PANU-569440 format. One record per residue (C-alpha): z negated, y negated, x negated. Coordinates in nm, 3 decimals. Layout:
Z/Y/X;
...
//
This chain:
0.025/0.012/-0.024;
0.066/-0.325/-0.108;
-0.215/-0.555/-0.274;
-0.290/-0.906/-0.233;
-0.132/-1.116/-0.529;
0.046/-0.766/-0.664;
0.411/-0.768/-0.752;
0.491/-0.462/-0.527;
0.707/-0.650/-0.321;
0.912/-0.797/-0.620;
1.174/-0.648/-0.819;
1.080/-0.696/-1.207;
1.115/-1.049/-1.297;
1.271/-1.021/-1.656;
1.525/-1.295/-1.692;
1.439/-1.622/-1.551;
1.775/-1.741/-1.394;
1.954/-1.380/-1.415;
2.096/-1.224/-1.104;
1.936/-0.921/-0.984;
2.276/-0.776/-0.980;
2.587/-0.782/-1.138;
2.790/-0.850/-0.808;
2.891/-1.161/-0.685;
2.701/-1.247/-0.350;
2.840/-1.104/-0.029;
2.840/-1.333/0.277;
2.566/-1.197/0.437;
2.369/-1.264/0.093;
2.477/-1.588/0.047;
2.379/-1.691/0.439;
2.046/-1.547/0.301;
2.008/-1.730/0.061;
2.106/-2.038/0.231;
1.861/-1.966/0.520;
1.554/-1.884/0.252;
1.644/-2.234/0.098;
1.646/-2.434/0.371;
1.300/-2.324/0.487;
1.160/-2.287/0.185;
1.224/-2.705/0.151;
1.098/-2.727/0.518;
0.764/-2.619/0.330;
0.507/-2.862/0.321;
0.290/-2.918/-0.041;
-0.025/-2.791/0.105;
0.158/-2.487/0.189;
0.247/-2.481/0.595;
0.555/-2.548/0.790;
0.545/-2.718/1.122;
0.848/-2.809/1.304;
0.925/-3.010/1.610;
0.788/-2.909/1.946;
0.999/-3.079/2.246;
0.905/-3.116/2.548;
1.091/-3.292/2.871;
1.075/-3.657/2.985;
0.753/-3.608/3.210;
0.559/-3.601/2.836;
0.686/-3.990/2.764;
0.707/-4.082/3.117;
0.329/-3.959/3.116;
0.231/-4.161/2.843;
0.438/-4.455/2.973;
0.147/-4.438/3.316;
-0.152/-4.429/3.088;
-0.036/-4.730/2.903;
0.022/-4.908/3.298;
-0.323/-4.780/3.423;
-0.526/-4.889/3.107;
-0.340/-5.231/3.112;
-0.120/-5.218/2.799;
0.197/-5.155/3.003;
0.336/-5.456/2.797;
0.326/-5.318/2.465;
0.663/-5.234/2.259;
0.582/-4.858/2.199;
0.633/-4.825/2.628;
0.990/-5.005/2.627;
1.020/-4.748/2.328;
0.939/-4.475/2.531;
1.131/-4.566/2.813;
1.433/-4.615/2.652;
1.420/-4.245/2.542;
1.324/-4.136/2.894;
1.711/-4.276/2.959;
1.867/-4.124/2.656;
1.748/-3.816/2.890;
1.877/-3.887/3.200;
2.138/-3.674/3.392;
2.527/-3.810/3.383;
2.459/-3.774/3.807;
2.128/-3.962/3.782;
1.763/-3.772/3.826;
1.614/-3.552/3.520;
1.555/-3.185/3.496;
1.295/-3.013/3.278;
1.507/-2.864/3.024;
1.852/-2.955/2.901;
2.133/-2.857/3.163;
1.930/-2.767/3.454;
1.890/-2.898/3.794;
1.755/-3.228/3.872;
1.331/-3.207/3.895;
1.170/-3.373/4.148;
0.851/-3.458/3.993;
0.983/-3.477/3.631;
1.241/-3.750/3.816;
0.993/-3.939/3.996;
0.760/-4.008/3.698;
1.032/-4.074/3.475;
1.148/-4.318/3.721;
0.841/-4.479/3.742;
0.790/-4.551/3.391;
1.148/-4.683/3.333;
1.028/-4.964/3.645;
0.723/-5.016/3.462;
0.843/-5.086/3.146;
1.099/-5.356/3.313;
1.444/-5.156/3.415;
1.613/-5.327/3.709;
1.608/-5.113/3.980;
1.959/-5.248/4.090;
2.119/-5.078/3.795;
2.335/-4.830/3.871;
2.111/-4.543/3.687;
1.823/-4.649/3.861;
2.045/-4.620/4.189;
2.135/-4.268/4.142;
1.823/-4.152/4.059;
1.639/-4.287/4.342;
1.876/-4.148/4.577;
1.862/-3.734/4.398;
1.475/-3.839/4.443;
1.500/-3.939/4.867;
1.772/-3.664/4.866;
1.453/-3.390/4.745;
1.211/-3.544/4.974;
1.097/-3.805/4.798;
0.772/-3.920/4.598;
0.532/-3.760/4.817;
0.713/-3.437/4.821;
0.608/-3.423/4.437;
0.328/-3.180/4.292;
-0.037/-3.259/4.254;
-0.003/-3.390/3.903;
0.262/-3.623/4.006;
0.067/-3.722/4.351;
-0.232/-3.824/4.089;
-0.076/-4.069/3.896;
0.097/-4.233/4.187;
-0.271/-4.315/4.326;
-0.384/-4.404/3.987;
-0.124/-4.693/3.969;
-0.185/-4.753/4.411;
0.118/-4.585/4.499;
-0.056/-4.332/4.725;
-0.380/-4.255/4.863;
-0.634/-4.078/4.713;
-0.627/-3.834/5.030;
-0.308/-3.718/5.010;
-0.374/-3.567/4.671;
-0.519/-3.223/4.597;
-0.919/-3.293/4.539;
-1.025/-3.131/4.203;
-1.396/-3.113/4.240;
-1.610/-3.147/3.971;
-1.850/-2.912/4.149;
-1.654/-2.661/4.006;
-1.855/-2.653/3.707;
-2.188/-2.563/3.915;
-2.036/-2.243/4.009;
-2.169/-1.959/3.780;
-1.950/-1.709/3.627;
-1.994/-1.450/3.844;
-1.864/-1.658/4.161;
-1.491/-1.558/4.232;
-1.358/-1.894/4.250;
-1.524/-2.062/3.878;
-1.330/-2.253/3.623;
-1.365/-1.961/3.356;
-1.169/-1.784/3.597;
-0.878/-2.019/3.519;
-0.680/-2.024/3.240;
-0.764/-2.198/2.917;
-0.508/-2.490/2.943;
-0.553/-2.495/3.330;
-0.983/-2.546/3.239;
-0.903/-2.761/2.972;
-0.723/-3.007/3.224;
-0.914/-2.970/3.532;
-1.277/-3.060/3.367;
-1.118/-3.421/3.263;
-0.927/-3.430/3.577;
-1.244/-3.346/3.777;
-1.396/-3.675/3.677;
-1.058/-3.846/3.770;
-1.058/-3.726/4.075;
-1.435/-3.795/4.165;
-1.423/-4.125/4.095;
-1.061/-4.217/4.201;
-0.939/-4.481/3.977;
-0.714/-4.714/4.102;
-0.535/-5.021/3.866;
-0.268/-5.194/4.127;
0.112/-5.228/3.996;
0.280/-5.514/4.092;
0.506/-5.475/4.380;
0.820/-5.510/4.161;
0.722/-5.250/3.913;
0.607/-5.029/4.236;
0.779/-4.732/4.350;
0.769/-4.766/4.788;
1.128/-4.711/4.760;
1.076/-4.351/4.642;
0.915/-4.314/4.968;
1.099/-4.150/5.248;
0.809/-4.253/5.496;
0.548/-4.470/5.460;
0.306/-4.366/5.155;
0.022/-4.449/5.308;
0.045/-4.239/5.643;
-0.225/-3.894/5.581;
-0.069/-3.625/5.467;
-0.166/-3.266/5.336;
-0.224/-3.249/5.017;
0.068/-2.906/4.981;
0.233/-2.837/5.223;
0.104/-2.554/5.515;
0.235/-2.265/5.578;
0.402/-2.143/5.886;
0.159/-1.874/5.993;
-0.182/-2.012/6.066;
-0.428/-1.727/5.872;
-0.314/-1.732/5.551;
-0.489/-1.838/5.160;
-0.277/-2.138/5.146;
-0.392/-2.294/5.460;
-0.767/-2.177/5.424;
-0.713/-2.402/5.083;
-0.615/-2.673/5.239;
-0.891/-2.630/5.491;
-1.130/-2.627/5.221;
-0.985/-2.948/5.044;
-1.033/-3.112/5.344;
-1.402/-2.986/5.369;
-1.457/-3.121/5.041;
-1.298/-3.493/5.088;
-1.550/-3.495/5.411;
-1.800/-3.383/5.159;
-1.706/-3.617/4.876;
-1.771/-3.917/5.175;
-2.085/-3.788/5.300;
-2.262/-3.537/5.062;
-2.555/-3.579/4.880;
-2.457/-3.810/4.592;
-2.684/-3.664/4.376;
-2.487/-3.302/4.411;
-2.183/-3.479/4.283;
-2.360/-3.724/3.986;
-2.515/-3.396/3.890;
-2.159/-3.247/3.901;
-2.016/-3.482/3.698;
-2.266/-3.508/3.431;
-2.169/-3.120/3.361;
-1.785/-3.213/3.374;
-1.872/-3.495/3.134;
-2.093/-3.320/2.882;
-1.795/-2.979/2.914;
-1.530/-3.276/2.797;
-1.720/-3.375/2.520;
-1.858/-3.098/2.368;
-1.507/-2.956/2.371;
-1.409/-3.274/2.103;
-1.569/-3.086/1.828;
-1.324/-2.936/1.618;
-1.015/-2.976/1.809;
-0.771/-3.167/1.813;
-0.785/-3.330/2.131;
-0.950/-3.116/2.447;
-0.761/-2.772/2.403;
-0.532/-2.985/2.128;
-0.225/-3.040/2.427;
-0.119/-3.364/2.607;
-0.229/-3.311/2.946;
-0.583/-3.265/2.857;
-0.593/-3.512/2.601;
-0.440/-3.765/2.890;
-0.687/-3.694/3.159;
-0.943/-3.713/2.899;
-0.872/-4.074/2.829;
-0.860/-4.183/3.175;
-1.157/-3.994/3.270;
-1.393/-4.170/2.989;
-1.282/-4.500/3.131;
-1.370/-4.403/3.429;
-1.725/-4.310/3.303;
-1.732/-4.646/3.138;
-1.666/-4.539/2.749;
-1.541/-4.874/2.622;
-1.177/-4.872/2.399;
-1.383/-4.923/2.060;
-1.617/-4.587/2.145;
-1.630/-4.289/1.929;
-1.502/-4.094/2.200;
-1.300/-4.324/2.348;
-1.131/-4.413/2.021;
-1.124/-4.031/1.888;
-0.921/-3.946/2.228;
-0.667/-4.270/2.177;
-0.614/-4.117/1.812;
-0.537/-3.786/1.910;
-0.272/-3.929/2.149;
-0.104/-4.155/1.889;
-0.063/-3.843/1.684;
0.154/-3.719/1.862;
0.449/-3.991/1.907;
0.743/-3.992/1.677;
0.848/-4.322/1.669;
1.175/-4.456/1.511;
1.319/-4.844/1.561;
1.439/-4.775/1.926;
1.266/-4.516/2.067;
0.954/-4.326/2.111;
0.881/-3.923/2.173;
0.558/-3.764/2.210;
0.486/-3.351/2.163;
0.266/-3.180/2.346;
0.079/-3.071/2.074;
0.139/-2.914/1.752;
0.310/-2.580/1.625;
0.161/-2.536/1.270;
-0.014/-2.216/1.263;
0.283/-2.043/1.449;
0.556/-2.174/1.258;
0.414/-2.150/0.947;
0.297/-1.745/1.063;
0.682/-1.704/1.156;
0.755/-1.845/0.821;
0.572/-1.626/0.622;
0.692/-1.337/0.813;
1.101/-1.408/0.781;
0.993/-1.463/0.389;
0.834/-1.129/0.327;
1.090/-0.967/0.565;
1.384/-1.081/0.322;
1.159/-1.072/-0.024;
1.350/-0.807/-0.160;
1.658/-0.886/-0.070;
1.761/-1.240/-0.293;
2.016/-1.250/-0.541;
1.891/-1.418/-0.843;
1.531/-1.436/-0.992;
1.414/-1.800/-0.963;
1.465/-1.703/-0.562;
1.207/-1.441/-0.595;
0.999/-1.618/-0.812;
0.980/-1.890/-0.547;
0.999/-1.680/-0.268;
0.668/-1.577/-0.402;
0.515/-1.914/-0.435;
0.578/-2.039/-0.138;
0.479/-1.710/0.046;
0.096/-1.753/-0.106;
0.074/-2.125/-0.064;
0.101/-2.004/0.322;
-0.115/-1.752/0.276;
-0.360/-1.958/0.162;
-0.350/-2.213/0.423;
-0.345/-1.985/0.698;
-0.677/-1.825/0.589;
-0.839/-2.150/0.565;
-0.779/-2.178/0.968;
-0.962/-1.881/1.052;
-1.187/-1.943/1.376;
-1.497/-1.868/1.295;
-1.701/-2.030/1.594;
-1.715/-1.868/1.915;
-1.520/-2.040/2.211;
-1.469/-2.008/2.552;
-1.281/-1.660/2.560;
-1.633/-1.527/2.433;
-1.778/-1.618/2.812;
-1.661/-1.274/2.849;
-1.683/-1.106/2.504;
-2.047/-1.214/2.404;
-2.073/-0.955/2.160;
-1.746/-1.004/2.010;
-1.731/-1.117/1.615;
-1.533/-1.466/1.655;
-1.175/-1.426/1.436;
-0.819/-1.451/1.503;
-0.627/-1.822/1.478;
-0.508/-2.067/1.738;
-0.168/-2.264/1.727;
-0.213/-2.603/1.597;
-0.414/-2.779/1.306;
-0.751/-2.774/1.478;
-0.838/-2.590/1.801;
-1.177/-2.407/1.736;
-1.226/-2.329/2.103;
-0.894/-2.124/2.144;
-0.781/-1.890/1.926;
-0.490/-1.710/2.093;
-0.398/-1.362/2.089;
-0.031/-1.446/2.010;
-0.089/-1.656/1.658;
-0.346/-1.387/1.602;
-0.074/-1.075/1.573;
0.166/-1.330/1.388;
-0.111/-1.388/1.161;
-0.186/-1.060/1.083;
0.226/-0.979/1.042;
0.233/-1.214/0.792;
-0.064/-1.108/0.588;
0.033/-0.717/0.596;
0.411/-0.787/0.535;
0.359/-1.027/0.190;
0.075/-0.783/0.096;
-0.208/-1.005/0.142;
-0.395/-0.822/0.428;
-0.565/-0.588/0.121;
-0.746/-0.656/-0.151;
-0.718/-0.558/-0.548;
-0.899/-0.201/-0.413;
-0.692/-0.171/-0.118;
-0.963/-0.217/0.149;
-0.842/-0.455/0.460;
-0.970/-0.849/0.369;
-1.285/-0.983/0.591;
-1.019/-1.244/0.758;
-0.811/-0.911/0.843;
-1.091/-0.699/0.977;
-1.212/-0.964/1.222;
-0.876/-1.048/1.333;
-0.808/-0.694/1.427;
-1.123/-0.661/1.587;
-1.062/-0.956/1.795;
-0.744/-0.865/1.868;
-0.843/-0.573/2.034;
-1.156/-0.696/2.165;
-0.952/-0.867/2.389;
-0.711/-0.677/2.547;
-0.720/-0.666/2.917;
-0.835/-0.365/3.155;
-0.499/-0.301/3.264;
-0.367/-0.265/2.923;
-0.186/-0.554/2.797;
-0.286/-0.900/2.675;
-0.256/-1.219/2.767;
-0.294/-1.483/2.538;
-0.669/-1.684/2.523;
-0.884/-1.473/2.725;
-0.950/-1.141/2.880;
-0.843/-1.037/3.285;
-0.755/-1.391/3.395;
-0.559/-1.248/3.687;
-0.680/-1.339/4.046;
-0.366/-1.389/4.185;
-0.625/-1.572/4.493;
-0.650/-1.902/4.250;
-0.273/-1.960/4.249;
-0.321/-2.070/4.633;
-0.562/-2.354/4.547;
-0.362/-2.672/4.613;
-0.377/-2.832/4.288;
-0.245/-2.470/4.148;
0.103/-2.594/4.182;
0.175/-2.621/3.758;
0.233/-2.273/3.802;
-0.034/-2.147/3.527;
-0.374/-2.097/3.644;
-0.377/-1.773/3.525;
-0.330/-1.583/3.143;
-0.238/-1.229/3.304;
-0.129/-0.893/3.077;
0.254/-1.015/3.005;
0.502/-0.832/2.791;
0.599/-1.014/2.512;
0.223/-1.036/2.437;
0.135/-0.701/2.445;
0.444/-0.576/2.244;
0.302/-0.828/1.990;
-0.033/-0.745/1.918;
0.139/-0.331/1.903;
0.378/-0.472/1.657;
0.001/-0.632/1.447;
-0.138/-0.298/1.476;
0.151/-0.123/1.371;
0.131/-0.257/1.023;
-0.198/-0.135/0.982;
-0.131/0.190/1.080;
-0.183/0.208/1.467;
-0.021/0.471/1.608;
0.036/0.640/1.963;
-0.242/0.825/2.027;
-0.475/0.586/2.023;
-0.615/0.492/2.347;
-0.562/0.129/2.331;
-0.228/0.187/2.183;
-0.153/0.441/2.478;
-0.295/0.176/2.726;
-0.073/-0.061/2.624;
0.223/0.192/2.600;
0.142/0.265/2.965;
0.127/-0.115/3.035;
0.499/-0.205/2.870;
0.646/0.140/3.088;
0.505/0.045/3.398;
0.710/-0.342/3.342;
0.983/-0.252/3.257;
1.273/-0.373/3.467;
1.470/-0.162/3.647;
1.767/-0.290/3.490;
1.599/-0.195/3.132;
1.463/-0.550/3.031;
1.128/-0.689/3.004;
1.022/-1.066/3.107;
0.887/-1.329/2.881;
0.612/-1.524/2.913;
0.657/-1.722/2.656;
0.998/-1.720/2.586;
1.334/-1.773/2.748;
1.280/-1.486/2.872;
1.439/-1.140/2.936;
1.608/-1.126/2.602;
1.244/-1.305/2.446;
1.077/-0.983/2.634;
1.281/-0.711/2.565;
1.365/-0.821/2.198;
0.958/-0.825/2.145;
0.900/-0.499/2.308;
1.149/-0.292/2.105;
1.044/-0.413/1.799;
0.671/-0.410/1.916;
0.766/0.023/1.998;
0.919/0.086/1.666;
0.654/-0.063/1.505;
0.374/0.188/1.611;
0.612/0.504/1.582;
0.703/0.529/1.916;
0.993/0.742/1.954;
1.285/0.504/1.967;
1.538/0.734/2.129;
1.333/0.750/2.479;
1.510/0.669/2.746;
1.266/0.377/2.777;
1.448/0.215/2.508;
1.774/0.384/2.524;
1.755/0.152/2.869;
1.670/-0.170/2.713;
1.955/-0.154/2.468;
2.218/-0.106/2.715;
2.071/-0.401/2.878;
2.116/-0.567/2.593;
2.470/-0.466/2.536;
2.589/-0.536/2.813;
2.487/-0.905/2.882;
2.595/-0.968/2.505;
2.895/-1.232/2.502;
3.237/-1.268/2.381;
3.163/-1.448/2.090;
2.914/-1.223/1.976;
2.624/-1.382/2.072;
2.383/-1.390/2.318;
2.201/-1.690/2.554;
1.973/-1.713/2.854;
1.922/-2.011/3.089;
1.497/-2.112/3.171;
1.696/-2.047/3.504;
1.639/-1.711/3.516;
1.221/-1.751/3.603;
1.363/-1.894/3.897;
1.638/-1.665/3.954;
1.582/-1.293/3.774;
1.967/-1.207/3.846;
2.060/-1.456/3.612;
1.880/-1.238/3.293;
2.056/-1.262/2.959;
2.266/-1.520/3.107;
2.357/-1.875/2.959;
2.462/-2.068/2.661;
2.460/-1.920/2.364;
2.184/-1.979/2.076;
2.065/-1.865/1.707;
1.735/-1.756/1.820;
1.814/-1.574/2.115;
2.098/-1.395/1.917;
1.857/-1.297/1.731;
1.621/-1.201/1.894;
1.892/-0.937/2.053;
1.979/-0.842/1.710;
1.643/-0.755/1.608;
1.592/-0.578/1.886;
1.898/-0.399/1.876;
1.845/-0.309/1.484;
1.459/-0.182/1.557;
1.607/0.028/1.798;
1.850/0.203/1.549;
2.153/0.038/1.645;
2.216/-0.145/1.345;
2.544/0.025/1.258;
2.666/-0.073/1.617;
2.964/-0.301/1.744;
2.716/-0.510/1.934;
2.505/-0.587/1.603;
2.776/-0.688/1.367;
2.955/-0.863/1.611;
2.585/-1.070/1.691;
2.566/-1.116/1.229;
2.883/-1.231/1.238;
2.851/-1.509/1.519;
2.530/-1.619/1.275;
2.730/-1.596/0.996;
3.003/-1.821/1.172;
2.786/-2.074/1.312;
2.564/-2.131/0.969;
2.542/-2.464/0.863;
2.619/-2.559/0.476;
2.247/-2.652/0.505;
2.184/-2.321/0.600;
2.050/-2.372/0.943;
2.193/-2.313/1.260;
2.247/-2.533/1.572;
2.058/-2.542/1.879;
2.027/-2.756/2.159;
1.881/-2.591/2.415;
1.529/-2.481/2.514;
1.472/-2.132/2.470;
1.038/-2.162/2.481;
0.830/-2.161/2.779;
0.521/-2.377/2.817;
0.465/-2.276/3.248;
0.761/-2.084/3.389;
0.936/-2.263/3.656;
0.792/-2.602/3.520;
0.762/-2.672/3.167;
0.979/-2.563/2.919;
0.978/-2.614/2.548;
1.230/-2.607/2.272;
1.070/-2.539/1.899;
1.258/-2.744/1.628;
1.237/-2.459/1.353;
1.302/-2.140/1.613;
1.678/-2.204/1.508;
1.611/-2.143/1.171;
1.345/-1.857/1.087;
1.456/-1.599/1.336;
1.827/-1.611/1.236;
1.726/-1.600/0.890;
1.485/-1.255/1.000;
1.760/-1.149/1.185;
2.015/-1.169/0.914;
1.763/-0.997/0.669;
1.696/-0.733/0.865;
2.027/-0.642/0.889;
2.047/-0.660/0.527;
1.769/-0.424/0.490;
1.923/-0.182/0.709;
2.249/-0.142/0.455;
2.353/-0.479/0.519;
2.549/-0.459/0.183;
2.734/-0.125/0.253;
2.780/-0.255/0.606;
2.950/-0.596/0.554;
3.294/-0.477/0.520;
3.215/-0.405/0.935;
3.071/-0.802/0.993;
3.392/-0.932/0.984;
3.582/-0.614/1.163;
3.542/-0.702/1.560;
3.636/-1.031/1.545;
3.868/-0.941/1.845;
3.638/-0.720/2.020;
3.603/-0.848/2.392;
3.255/-0.813/2.513;
3.216/-0.770/2.911;
3.165/-1.111/3.140;
//
C-alpha cells in the first residue's frame, strides 16, 4: 500500500527534464499534460484550489433588496449589481434560474424590483417585456415564500399574505415530529434568522416610483392565503395553512412572554453559529437573513455582530469596473479534493519527469491544506449522533457546524489515491480514521446517505407553507450513497460488510426503470448514473450484473451525435428529458468515467466521447462550458462550478489513458463518422 510522502505513485526520477519515454507524446498524452498544467496553474500559493461558484440572479437581486432595506440603495454597488442582472435577462423578457431555462416567476419578480430600486426606467422595453411575462405567470402575489418576505419588508405586500415562520419552532423539543432539527441543515440555517425577521415584521417603505405595484394582478393588500390551498379540503397542505392562520392569530393575541422567549432563543442560536463559520451556514441566504434579523434586534451597524455578518456578505462579491455578481458560497474544500483526485489518477501518466515532480509537489501542498480543515468540533449533526466522534470535512473555507458526507468522501479518496492516507508504518492516519468513522456513522436507516444529517426524511414537512424552496429534507440520495461507497472502497470495504450491503440494496431499489439514477447534487441522471457506476466498481461489485448493464445501455443510448453527453436542469421538472440537453465537457466526462468503470473503455461510445473532449479542449488545457451542471435545490436553484469543466474532463482522459489509452488511441479518431441515435 502506498505510504504518505513515498514515491510509490511516481516512476523513478533519474534525470530532470528527460522524458519518461523516448516516443513522441500522443494526442491523448498532450491533452492530459495540457489539462494538468492548467489545473496546476490554478493552485493557490497555500495549496488549495477554488473556482467561482455561480448561481442565478436571485443572488444579485436579493443583495439589492437587502441594501434597500438597510437604506443603502443609492450605493454604486447596487447599480453594478443591477447592470449584471440586466445582462442575464432572457431575450423575450424575464429571468430563468439556469441558462436556457424557462422564465421563473420569483427570479423575475426580484430582478425587476432590483432594477427599479437601482433607478431603471419601468417604461424601458426590457422592463415592459419582463413586467408582461410576470403578469402572465400570475403576478408577484404568486411568487414563492422567500420572495414575498422581501416584498413585505419593502412595503409592497402585507405580512399577513406571507407564510409565518414562528420563532416558537425553537422551543419545540427534538422528539417533536415538527422541529428545526427535523429539517435539512440549510433550511435550519435559513429558518432561524428568518423566524426573527418574521416575528418583527420590519418594513422600509419604498417611494412609489421604486415600488412594484404594477407587478400585482390584483390589489396586493387584499388578504390572500400565504400558499394556494388544494381543491380537496382535508389535505396536509390545507392543514398547515390552517395552522399558519392560527399562528397569526396567536401572534396578535397570545402571551408576549412566550414570543420573547422564542426570539431570544433564536437570537442565541444564530449568534452561537457565528463561531468558526463564514456566516451562519457559510451560505448566502442565511447571511442575508442574519443581517435583517440583527437590524430587527437593534444591533448597531458597527456592532461586532453586524460587522461580522456584513463582512461575510462582502466576501462573496466579485466586482469589476462595471458589474457586481454574488457567489452563493465558496467551494474550496470540494474543488481542492477533486483537483487532488484528478492529479492522483493521472500521476503515472506524465510524459516528462519535471511534470511528475510538479504534480507531486502540488499534491503534497493540497493535502496539507485539506488536513488543516478537518472538523474537530461537534455540530448540528451530533444531536442525532451524540456518541459519534467529530471528523470529516465541510465544503467552504470555514463551516465548523456543518461537515458533509460528500466532501468527506471526496477528501478521503484524495488522501487514499495520493498515498497520504497511511503513515510510514502502513497505518491509517488519525484524520482518515476519524473521517471513515464519521462517514460510516452518518449512514441513514434506509442504507443510503444524505448530505449533512441522518434520517432527515419526514415528508410531512414539505407541506409547510414556507417549504416551497424544495429543500426541507436531506434524505438519502444515490449520488452521495455511491460516493460514500467509492470512498470506502479505497480502504478495503467490500460487499459482505453490512453497511456496504445496505447501501447496495438502497442503490438497487433506487435505479430508474430505464437503467439510470437521479442525481441530487449534479444535473441530473448523468450525474447520478456516473457516480453510482464508479461507486459500485470501487467496492468490487460485479460489473457484469444486470444493474450495471442497464445503466451502461442507458448511457450509450443518450450519447449525442458529436460523441458527447449533455443534460438540462429541466430534467428535474420533466424526467422524460433525462440525458437530454446541450453537450457539456463536465457531463461528457461523467458519462465516460461511468462507462470506463463499467469496463467499456474500449467501446465505440467511449472512443467517440474521448474524441469529443480532445477536439473541444482549448489551447490552455481547459474546456468551455456555459451551462449549469451543479444542483443546489432541484427545480429551484442551480449552480455553475467553474472548475467542473476542467478537472472532470482531465479525470476522464486520465482514466482512459490508465485503461490503455496509448494502445487504444488509434481508435480515438476512428469513429468520427459514427452516427449515434438521436
